[in-house]
N, C-alpha and C positions, 0 to 999 in steps of 0.2 A: 707349706701351703700348696705347692704345685708338685705333684708326684712325678718321678722319673719313670715313665711307663712306655711300653712298646705300642705299636699301632694295633688297633682293634676296632671292630665295627661297633657302633653305638646303637642301641635299640631301647625302646621304652614302650610302656603301655599306658601312657598318661592320656586321659580322655579330655579333650578340649571343647567338646561340643555338647556335653550332657547338661540338661537343665538341672537345677538344684534349688535348694532352699537356703536363703541367706537372711541375715538381719538387716533391717533398714530403718533409718529414722523416718518418723511420720511425715516430716516436711518434704522428703524427697520422693514420696510415693508417686506423686503426679508426674514427676520427671521420668520415672521408670515406666509408668503406663504410657507416656507419650512416645518414648523411643523404643520400648520393648527390649531393653538391654539390662544387664545386671550390674549391680554395684557390689563390691566385696564386703565381707564381714568387717565391721568397724574395728580397726586395729591400732589406731594411733592414740597417743596419750591424750590428745585434745578431745577425743570423742568418747572417752571412757564413761563420762557422766551423762551421756545422752540417753534418750528414751528410744528403744528399738522394738520392732515387731518382726515376726517371721513372714517373709513373702516369697512368692515363686518368681524365679527369674528366667530369662532366656538363656541361650547358649553362653557358656563361660568364655570370655575373651581375655587372653593374657595380655599384659601391657606390651610385651614384645611383639605379640601377634598384631596388635594395633599399630605399633610403630612401623612394622614391616608391611602393614596393610594386607595381611593374609591370616587366615585361620587354618592351621594345619590339621590334618586328620589325626586320628589316634595312631600312635606309633605301634608298630608290630612288635610282638615279643620274639625273642631270639628263637623260641622253640615252636612257633606256629608254622603251619604249612610244611612240616617235614614229611618226606616220603617214608614209606614203610621200612625201607632198608636203613634209613638214617635213624628211625625210631628204635629199631633193633640195636643199632650201634649205641644209641643213647642209653638203652637199658643195660647193656654191658658196662658202659662207663659208670652208670649209676651204681651197679653192683660193686665195681672196683673202687669207687671213691667213697660212697655214702655208707654202705652196709658192711664194710670190712670189720669195723669194731664190734658191732653187735653180732656179726656172723661168727666170730671166733670165741664168743663167750662160753660155748660148751667145753672149751679146752680147760677151763679152770673153775667154773661155777660150783659144781658138785664137790670138787676137791677141797675148795676153801670152806664150803658149808659143813662137810662132814669132819673136817679137822676141828671145827669149832663146836660141833654137836655130833659126837661119835654115834655110829649106828648101834642101836640096842635091839633092833628087830625090823622086820620087813615093813611094819606100819610106819616106822620112821622114814624109810625110803619113799613110800607113797606120799606121806605128808610133805616131805621136802620137795618132791616132784610137783605136787599140787601147788605148793607155794611158788615154785619157779614158773609154772604154766600161767598162773593168774597174775603174777608180776609182769610177765611178757604181754599178757592181754591188756592189763590196765595201763601200764606206763608207755611202752613203745606204740602199741596199737591205738588204744582209746585216747590217751592224752596227746601224743605227738602226731600220729598219722591222721587221726580224725579231727583234732582240734587245733593244736599248736601250729601245724603247718599252714593253716589258713590265716594265721596272724602274721604272715610275712609282709614285708614292705616292698611291694612290686617285685617279688621274686627273691628278695634278700631275706635270709634268716639269721638267727643269732640274737644275742642279748642286745647289742647296739642297734640292730634293725628294729627291735621292739621299742627301744628308747627313741629312735628317730621318728618312728611312727607316732608315738605319744607326743613328742615335741612338735610335730607338724600339726597336730590337731589341738594342741594347747601350748601356750608359750611357757614351757616347763624348763627350757634351757637356762642355765645360769649366765651364759654369755649374752650381754645386752646388745646384740647386733641384729636383732630381727627387724625386718621391714614389712610393711603391709603388702608390698608387691611380691614378697616371697610366697605368700599363700596362693598366688595365682598359678604357680608352677604346677601344683598338684590339686589344689582345691580342697575345701573342707565341705564335703558333701553331707548335708543334713537330711534326715528323714522327715516325713510328714509329722507334725506335732503329735506327741504321744507322751504318756508318763515316762517311758524310757528316755525320750529325748530331753525332757525337763530334768531328769536325774543326771543325764550326761552333761547338760549345760551347768548344773550346779557343781558337779565334780570339776569341770573345766575351769569354772570361775575360782573355785577353792584352790586348785592347783596353781593357777596363774598368780593369785594374790598372796600365797603363802611361800615365803622364802624357805621356811623349814621343810615343807613338803618337797620343794624342788631339790633341796640338798639330800633329803632321805632317798628320793628317787634316784639321784645320781649315785649315791653311795651303794644302793642296791645293784645298779648297773655295773659299777666298777667291781663290786664283789663278785658278781656273776662272771664278768670277763676274766678276772684273775683266776677263777676256778677253771674256766675254759683253757687258759694258758697252762695251768697246772695239769689239766687233762692231757695237753699236748706233750707233757713230760712223762707222765706215769703210764699212759697208754702204750707207747713203744716198749717200755720196760716190762710191763705186765704181759703183753701179748708175746713178745719174742722170748722172754725167759720161760714162760709156760710151754710154748711150743718146742723149744730146744730141750726142755726138761724131759720130753718124751724119749730122748736117747737113753735115759736111765732105765726105762722099761725094756728097751730092745738090747742094750749092752750093759751088762752088770758092772763092767769095769769103769764105766763113766761115773765120775763124782761131780759134786756140785760146783767145785772150782772150775772144772772143764766146761760145764754148762755155762757158767758166767763168762768165760773167755770167748766161747763161740757166740754167745749173745752179744757181746761187745762188738765182735766183727760184723755180725748181721746189722746191728744198729748203724755202724759206720757206713755200710753199703746202702742201707735204707735212706739215710739223710743225704747221701751223695747223689742219688738219682732223683731227688725231689725237684731239682732244677729243671728237669725235662717236662714238667707241666702235668696238669690234671688230664687233659685230653689224651696226650700221648700215653702216659702211664695208665690212665684209666682204661683205655682200649686194650692195653696189654694185659693188665691184671684182671680185667673183667671176666674173661673166659676162665682164668685160673680160679677165681672165686666161685664161678659157676660150678666148676668141677668140685670145689670144696663143699658147696651146698649139696650137690648130688651125692658125694661120699657120705655126708651126714644122713641123708635119706637111706642110702643103701645099708650103712652100718646099723642104723636104727631099726629098719625093718628086719634085718638079719637077727639082731638080738631079741626083738620082740617074738619072732617065731621060734628061736632056739631056746630061749630061757623062760621068760614069764610074761605073757601078754596081760596078766591081771593088773599090771601097772596102769592100764587105761582107766582104772577106777579113780585115778588122781584128778580126773576132770570133775569129780564131785568135790566141791570146796569144803565139805565137812571134814575131810582128812587134814586140812590145815588146822582146824580146831583140835583134832586128836593129836597132831604133832606138837602143838603148844601145851596141851594138857599133859602129855607124857614127858616133855623135856623142859618145860617152863623157862627158866633163865637161859639155859643153853640154846633153846629154840630162838629166843630173842637175840642172843649173841650171834647166832648163825644168819640173822637177817643181813648182816654185812656181806656175807658170801652170796646170799640170794640176790642182792642188788646187782651183783656183777652180771647177771643174765640180761639186765637192761642197759648196761653200759653201751655207749654208742647211740643212745636215743637222742641226746643233744647234738651229736654229730649229724644226725639226719636233718635236723633243723638248721644248724649252722652251715652245713654244706649245701643248703637249698639253692644258694646263688649259682651253683654250678649246673643245676638241672631243673627241670620243671616239676611242679608239685605233683602233677598226675603221674609222671614216670616214677617218682619216689613212692607214692601211695600204692600204685598197682604192683610194683616190684616187691614191696614189703608184704602186701596182703596175699598175693598169689604165689610167691616164691620163697621169700625169706622166712616168714613166720611159720608156714608148714614145715619147712626143712629144719628149723630150729626145734620145733616141738617134737618131731620125729627123732632128732638127735638126742634130746633129753630123755625121751621115752625109752630109747634103746639103751642108754647108759643105766637108767633105773632098772630096766629088765635084767641087765647083766649083774648089777649090784645085788639084786634079790638073792642070787646064789653065790656071790663073791664079796662078802662084806669086807674082807681084808684089803681089797684093792681100791677102797674108797679114796685113798690118798692120791692116786693117779687114775681117776675114774674113766677119763676119756680114752687114753692110750691103752689101758688094760682091757677095755671093752672092744678094741679093734681086733678083728679076726687075724690070726697069725699070718695067713696067706697074703694079706694086703697091708700088713703093718708098715713096711718101709715106704711104699707109695703114699700111704696115708700120712706118714710122718713128713715126707717131702712136701705134700700139698698143704699140710698144717703149717709148716714153716713159711711157705709162700703166703698163705692166708694171713698169718700173723704179721708179716711185713706190710701186707695190704691194710690190715687193721690199724697199724701204726700211722700209715699215711692218711687215713680217714680223719683222725683227730688233728693231725698236723695241718692239713689243708683247712680244716675248720678254724684252727688258730690263726692262720694267715688271713682268712676272711674277716675274722673278728678284729684283728689288729688294724687292718685296712679301714674298717668302718670307724673304729675308735680314733684313729689318726685324723680322719676327715672331720670328725665331730669335736676335735680339740681335746681329746682325753689320752693321747699317747704321743710321745715324741716322734717326729717325722723320720721314717726309714726309707731306704731305697726299695721300691716295689717294682717288680718285673711282671708284665702280663705275658703269660705263656700261650695264649690263644688269640688269633686274629679274628676268630668267628664268634666266640662266646665270651662276653665280659665277665669279670669276677674270677676268672681262673688265673691266679696270681702266685708268685713266688717271692718270698722276702729273704734274701741271703743271710743277713745278720741274724734274724730271728731263727732261721733254720739251723745255723751252726750253734747258736746259743741253746736251743732245745736239745741238740745232740750232746753238748757238753754236760748239761744238767742231767739228761737221761743216763749218760755213762756213769756219772757220780752216783746217781740213784741206784743203778744196778749193782755197782761195785760195793756200795756201802750197805745196801739192804738186799741180800740175795734170797731171803725167804719169801715164798709165794704168798704166805698168809699176811705178812706185814705189807707187802706191796699191794695185795688185794684190798687191804683195809684202807691204805692211802688212796687207792683207786676209787673206792666207795665214797670217801670223804669228798674228793674233787667232783665226782659225778653227781652225788646227791646235792651238793652245794649249789651247782649251777641249775639243777632241776628245780630247786626251791625258788631261786630268783626268777626263773622262767615262768613258774606258776603264778607268782605275784604280778609280774608284768603283763602276762596274758589276761589275768583277772581284771587288771586296770584297762586293758584294751577292750575287753568285753563290755565294761561299764561305760567307757568314754567314747569308743569308736563304733563297736558293733551295736551297742544299745539294745541288748537282748534282755529278756525277762530276768528280774533279779533272782528268782528261784533257781534258774539254770546256773547263773553266776555263782550263787552260794553253794550249790551242789558241787560244781567244779572245784571251787576253792577249798571247801571243807574236805572233800574226798582226797584230792591229790596232795594238797599241802599237809593234811593230816598223815597220809600214808608216807610222804617223804620225811616228815619229822620223826616218825617211828624208825624209819631206816637210818636217819641221821643220828638218832640217839644210840643206835646199835654200833655204828662205826666210830662214833665219838668216844664210846666207852673204851675202845682199844687204842686210843691215840698215843698212849705212852709206850707202845711196843716198837716204835720206830717210824710209824706213819706220820708222826708229828712233823717230819721234814717237809712233807708236801704242804702242810699248813703254813710253815714258815716261808716256803717259796711263794705261796699264794699271797701271803701278807706283804712280801717284798714287792710283788708285781702290783698289788693294790696301792701301795704307797707311791710307787713310781707314777701310776696314772693319776692318783690324787694330787701329788705335788705338781705335776705338769699342768693339770687342769686348774689348780688353785693359782699357780704362777701366771698362767696365760690369761685367766680372767682378771687378775689383779693388774697385769700389764695393760690389758685393753681398757679397763676402767680408768686407769691413770692417764692413758692417752686421750680418752674422752674429756677428762677434766682439763688437760693441757692444750686442747685444740684452740686455734686462733679464732678471734671474733671477726665477724664481717665488718664491723665498724673500723677495725684496724686496717683491713684490706681497702676500704674506701678511702681512708686517710692516706694510705700509701699511693693511691692512684693506679692507673692501668699499667704504669711502668714498674709497680711494686717497689719503688724506692731504689731501683737498680737499673742495670742495662738489660734490655731484652734482646738476646742474640737469636738469629734465625735457627729454627729447629724445633723438635718436639721433645719434651721431657716427660717421661713416664715415672711418676713418683709412686713407688710401692709402699702401701701402708695398710694396716688392718681396719682402719676406721671406715665405716659405711656412711657416716654423717659428719658434717663439719669439716673444717680445714685442719689437717693434722699439724701438731706443734712442730714436728720435724721439718715442715716446710719453712718455718721461720728460721730454723737452724741452717737450712740451705741458703736462704736469702742473706744471712749474715756471714756465711762462710765463703760462698762462691762470689767471684767478682761480677758475674753476670748470670742471668737466668734465661731460659729458653722462651722464645716468643709465644709458644703454646705449651701449656702445662695440663697434664691429665693425671688426676689422682686415681690410681688403680688399686682396687681392693679385691684380692682373690678370696672369695667367700664360699665356704661349703654350707649348703642349705640341707635341712633334714629330709631330703628326697633322694631316691637312688640315682635318677638321671635328670639333667636339665637339657632340653632340646637345644640344638646349636643356634636356632633363630631366637632363642630366649636367653642366650648366654650372657650378653652384655647389656647392662642397664646403665644408661647415660643420664646425667643431669648437668645443667649448666651452673657454674659457681660464679657469683657476682655478675657484672654486666658483660655484654657481648664484647666490648672493647678489651676486656681483660684476657680473653681467649683462655679461660680456665674451665675445665670440665672435671666431673667426677665419673669414673667408670667402675661399676661393680661387676666383676667377672664371676658369675655364679656357677658352681659345680655341685653335682650330687656326689654322695660318698661312693657311688658306683662308677662315676664318670672316669674317663681315661683321657689324659692329656696326650694327644697324638700329634700336636703341631710343634714345630721348632719356633724359635723366637721370631724369625721372619714371617712365618705363617700367622703367628699370634698377632704380630703388628698389622698384617694385612687384614685379618678378620676384625681387629679392633677399629681400624680406620674406616673400613666399609660400614661397620655398625655406627660409627660416629657420623658419617655422611647421611646415613638413613635417618638418624635421630635429628640432624639439623634440617633435613628436608621435611621430616614429619612435623617438626616444630614450626617451620615456616608455613606449612599447609594449615596447621592447626590455628596459627595466628590469623591467617587469612579468613578462617571460618568464625573467628571469635567476634561476638557481639558485645556492645558496650555494657549491657546488663549482666552478661555472663562472665566477663573478664574480671578477675579479682586476684590481688597479689598476696603472696604468702609472707607471713611475718618472720619466717625462719631464714636460714642462709641460702635456701634453695627457693626457686620461684614457682609460681602456680600457673595453671593453664586452663583452657576451656575444657568442658566435660563432654563436648560433642565432636564426633568424628564421622566423616563420610568415607566409606570404603570404596574401592574401584567398582564393586558390583552394585553400588547404589545403596547398600545397607547403611543405616545411621546408628551409631553406637554412642552410648553415654558412659563415660569413664568414671570408675569409682575413685581411683587415685590418678589425678590428671597429669598429663605430660607437662613439662616445664617450659616456661617462656622466660623472657628477660624481665628484670625488674621494670616496673612502670617508669617511664621517663620523668613523671612528675614527682615521684617519691625519692629518686636517687639522683644526685648531681651527675652531670655528664662529664666524663674525663676525655681528654684528648688522646687519640690512639697513637701508637708508636709509628705507624706508617700511614701513608695517604689512603691506602686501601681500606683502612679501618674507619675512616671518617664517614659517617652516615648523614645523609641529607635530612634535616629536621623539618623542612617544609617542601612539599612537592605537590604539583598539580595532578600527578598520576600516581596515587598510592600503590596500585597493583604493580605497575611497572617498577616503581621504587623498591617494592618488596622483592621482586624477582632479581633486581640488580644487587640488592643487599645480600640475598642468598648466594648468588654467583660469586660475589666478592669474598664472602666468608669461605666458600668451598675452595676458591682459588688460593686463598691464604693458607688453608689447611694443606692443600697439595704442595704448595711451595715449601711449607714448613717440613712436610714429610720428605721432600727431595733434599732438604738441607741435612737430614739425618735424625735418627731417633736415639736418644740417650736414656738409659735406665738409671733413675735416681733412687737408690735404695737406702732407706734409713733404718739402721739397726738400733732399735730401742731396747735397752736393757733396764732391769729394775734392781734396786738395792733397798734393803730395809733401813728405815731411819734409825738413828742411834738410840732413840728413846723407845723403840719397838720392843715387844716381848722377845725373850730369848728364843722361844720356839719359832716365831716368825722369822727372826734373823737366820736361824738354822735352816729353815725350809727355803727361804728366798736366796740368801747369800751363798749357800753351799749346795744344797740338793738341786734346786731349780737351776742355778747357774751351771752346775755340772751337766745336767741333762741338756740344757740349751746349747752349751759349748760343744757337746758331742753328738747332737742330733743333726740331721740333714737340713741345711738351710734352704729356704724356698728358692732363692735366687740361683743356687747351684744347679737346680733342675732346669733352668731356662737355657743353659749353655750359651749365655750372652758373651760375646768377645769382650776382653778387658778394655778395649778402646771405646766401647759403648757403655761403660759402666762407671757410675760414680757412687761411692758409698760414704755415708756419714754416720757416725755413732753418736748416741745420745743416751744418757743414763737418767732414769727417773727414780726419785726417792719416794718410797711408798710406806 
């Protein structure tokens, strides 16, 4: 739950002051008109059956902003206000990290295509070139650069970024830990009422009420993520093997076995330097890749002038039709090779978290795409007079005078290409872990300036091991290329489906545009997928097996985690039991603070009862701490902790939800965490006291749940008056709950006073003094390890998944408490097993 991460600067671009449209019950409209403040979208179970209408609100005020009595401005993005020199450096880093994969595609695209569809004439070369050019235009340029990149989640790209974006705008997550206050972190900005808005709301309602649709959405995301991880295996194998294969053109004595051995050595070097980080390595390999693109341009222009410039006719798409008319089945079969020219398109989106959208777009349009097109044009011009060299189209087309420098640069570029997909895999795993779909792993942040630049040691060496097995077992470029195509087109299809849903639900654009996007690109990708799937029996099935294994790991972890959470919700303690126990909780209250870690965001965790029956005494102050990842990239520090009071004030029990985005970095040790938590608790208590002092008899109303209600009115220091949609919490009303005697004299509150204002101030100071003394007595971490086991009467498959697979993953993953570095003297752990 809490990642082990290095220091980094945290930034965000969340807008806290923008006016927006929200739903509101008719009966509350007068209150909004009176105070000119906003209420959030109705989000609780009790309000689902109400009547709502769309209204215009004032500036959005987060619950934590209100508790802190301040409204922060929009957070700056990491890439704003950069100097020209830093922008140039950023472009080089973008080249080195994002475009390595797509930039090395000329090494193998034509070779794989013409092995599947041999050249029977020059018209075949022009037709294949036309197919490659328009694939480059349609998939990397139109789909990804012009459309998909804009579906980012505050600068985060990839399959899980799309999923979190959807979950933030619709309660599509299967884990039932959503709170109304979560929506205030990023806001659900609605447009002015329109047909597109009505359609969006219907889709949202359908997605939130259908468990089947939620499961289908999750399965699509897991399938896409498994394909991204498979890409992280096959990309290094394909890029390195094809670049080293150029030795066979320059040295006749080199055989395939020697190529494989050299490739293995290169792969080991590649993954060994991965730990140095994206910024450092990106700045080093950026100029190298720039030289590579320049060499593509130079060789392309040379071959166009020397051999045949008539290949420029390939920009006429009619030659694609001629190509299929001449070759029919073989042309369709060669689509698997043509797809390789677009490999790396998903890496551009997945690696978006490392760089800005604009830098990726400009670099591709004005540098990468022209260089790639000239590279392919030059190879086609050479092949017009050298049909026999189609098996090694790139290296054969290199002029003899620059062959060895080009071979050297090609191998460097291949290593860079391998890093592109590896870094994308790291980013995707980080996001999936934060959203509860992958076991926790050690994550190291390699940059103090830019968030998202990470390194996962275990995953890095795992990808290396699988890549080596893949290279050694399948040394044929054709088979590896087919496996490459399967992994690439698989994640492309998942991205198309998710972006289509984003268009309908979030962008709310015209349905005609959405249909054109979905039909064109999903249809195109299905055609490519049918081609690569036809050759799955030639050895590329291994990558499918690997993807299925990764899919099962994520599915089992998500299934087990959700089942565990739901069981803990059912096993939570009732407030009636707490009242019967009294403020001493049926035991001795020892001085100090106990932080009880649990995943529940509502209710009293059942593991607390286990602590009460197991320990001879319990701390005088208890805080239920839940580390919760919300589907936003970043949670601002002043919105980090969400406090609520549990039971009466004399119990001294609070709930704290520490909210983190999937892009957030834990940069505090346990002492700093404790300090931040206690400061936030004092702010909450002061806010609660001030809110009680402003409470009127007609506005005060108690909550029927285990938490308490509060006034909806707040006066800020600047004089502004705000009306809160989800009120802050106060104590239970004294008339509805019996009063229990406190454990110390400081806890006894005067029930009758001639000076209520003075009494309230004294009460506040007594409670703050009590908290400070408890803090001085020490903080102890109470960790409950709740495990689950399938019941004896459960289905065999459930027993297999829970008792063996999930138990194995949970036993070997990184536990959240290990990341806190808490001394053993401050740690108490209790185990508890739930039968599910």
